[in-house]
N, C-alpha and C positions, 0 to 999 in steps of 0.2 A: 491608518490615515494621518498621525503625526509626522510620520515620516514621508507620506506623499506631499503633507503639506510642506515641511521642509526642503525637499528638492523642490518643489514648484517657486517655493521664496527664494532658495538657491538661484536656480535658473535666471530667475526674474532679477535679483542682485546681479549676476552677472550680466544680461543684458544692458542693464541701466549704466553699469561701467560703463560697457562697450562703445555706448552712445554718447559717453561724454568728452569724444576723442572727438577730431575736428574734422568733418568727411570732405575729402577733397573731389569727389567725386558730383557732389550736390551742388545745384545751381543755389547761388547767392540769392535772396528774395526780397532783401529790405531796400533803405535808399541813401543810407550814406555811400561815400567815396571813403574807404578804407585802406589802411597802407599794417599790413603785420613784418615785423622784422622780428628774425629768430635769432639771436647770438649764441654760437658754439666756441666757449670759450676754454684755450688752454687753461688749466688751474696747477699747472705745476709750478715748483719755486721760483723759476725764474720772469715769470710773467707779471709781475706786479706794477712795471712801468704801463706794458700795453693795456691792463685792466684800468689803472688809471683813466690809462686816455679813454679807452672806451666810455667808460664812466661817466666823464668828468667833461671832455671834448665831444667824442664821434657822436653817440647817440644824443644829445643834447639838442647837439645842431642839426642831426639831422630832423629830430622832432620838429624844430621852429623853420627850419625849412618846410618840410612839408607840410606845416599847416597856414604857410604864408601863402600871399594871394599868387604867387608862381605857380605854388601846386593846387594850394586850398583843399586839403584831407579833411574829413570830419571826424575820424578817430585815426589814433597810431596805434597799435597793439603791438606789445615788445614781450618775446618769449625767451628764456636765459637757462642756457645749460653749460654741464663745464664738464670736462672730461681729462684724466689724469689716472694714477693708479693711487687707490683711496686705501689706506691700511687703519683698517681695525687695531687700535691698541689692545682690547679687549678680548679679541678673539686671538689675535693675533694672525690675522689672514688681511688677502688686501684684492680688492674687487675694481676690475676694469672696468664698470658697469659706468656711463655718463650720469653726471648729477643733476637734478632737475629742479633750479631754482624756482620758478614758478615764472607767471606770465602776468601782466599789468597792463595799464593805458599809461601812455607818457600825456601832459599835458603842452597848453600851447605856449608855452614859456620852457620848454625842454626839461622840464621835472620828471620825476615818477610817480604817480600814485602809491606805489608799492616799493620802497627802496630796495628791501631784500632780493628784487630779482637781479640787482647787481651786487651782491654781497658774495664774489665769487671768493675761492681761497687759495693759498697758497703751498702745495703740497704735491709729494710724490715726481717722479721722473720718467714716466711712459705716458706716449701723445698716438693716441689713433683717433686722428681727426676724419676719416672719412668712415669710421665704427660711427662716431658723434654724430657725422651732418644726420644720417640716414635717422638717426635716435631721437634726434630733436624734430625732425619731420614729423613721425610717426606718434608724436606725443605733445603734439599742441591738443589743448582744450576745448571744446568745442564752445564755451562760454569762458569770456575773460571780464573780469569786475563786475559781474552780473549778467554780462553782455553778450546775448548767443551773434558770433559773426556772422552767420548765413542768415537769419531774419532782420541782421542789424544792417547789414551791409549790403548794395547793388553790386559794387565792383570792390575786392580785397586784392592789392599788388604784393606780392611777398618778395621777402629779402633776405636770406639765410647769408649772415657772415660770420665766415670760419676765421677765429683767432688766433695765432700759433706762434712759437719762433723758432717751431724744430721741425724735421722732417718725420715721414709717418713712423709709428713703431707699428707692428702686423699684431694684430688680436683678430681683430672678423676677418673674415672669408669676403669681405666687400671686395670689388674692384673698382677701376675708376671707371669702368664703362657701364658697371652698375648705379655707381652713385651718381653720375651724371644722367644715367636715364631718371633715377627717381628724382631727382631736382627738377626734370624737365616735363616729368608727367605729373607732378606736383605744382607744378607754374610759380617755382622759384629763380630770382634771378641770383647768382651764386658771387658771392664776394669776399675776399681776403686779407687779412691785415696781417701781413707776415714783419718780422725784423730782421728787415734787410736792409743793408746800401744800394741804390741806385746808381748815384757818382760818387767821385772821389770828396767832394764836400758837404754829402747831405742835406743838400741844397730842396731838393723836389722826391720827396717819399710819397706822393699821392697824386691823384688829380680828381678833379669835380667835374662831373657828368651834369649838363645844366640842360633847361627842360625842352632844348631842341636835340637832346641824344648824344 
């Protein structure tokens, strides 16, 4: 009897754990206009400037714009994942599994309800951004800061941002086609922040898309 009870409880816990992830196939049934920003950050040693740019400038500006009367979002959710080769000095082993820093909500002033989600590190030197993109999409929780996305939101506009200064180091079997298909099937718009020069004086390193697209 104890064995049966244990197995039943274990099965229930596993089902609950599986249900904790966001279901991309389910309809949103709430009332809010929501944005989900999913940041996939290269955490190798050369990324300090890019990380500070995202944390201090890009993400706060995006949040303020989304809450403004131009776009009028009710909720802006932020998830954060890191990727590189993480070395464990205690065991002498290295892991290339992306790191989940958490999810939070952004405020109308461009702040973070939980600042630990942008506490990226600088370590390692191996970057498989393709694998990290898939991992980040698959590991978004169903609820963020106690708010269930599907029951709170009427619409969820999803944006995934890959931030890196290197080309891909191959760790996974992901292909460009498979990653592209996964992004499309889950309804994301992909953006990339890369450390490259566009012209000789570095005057135009980016561009803004206005409300008209």
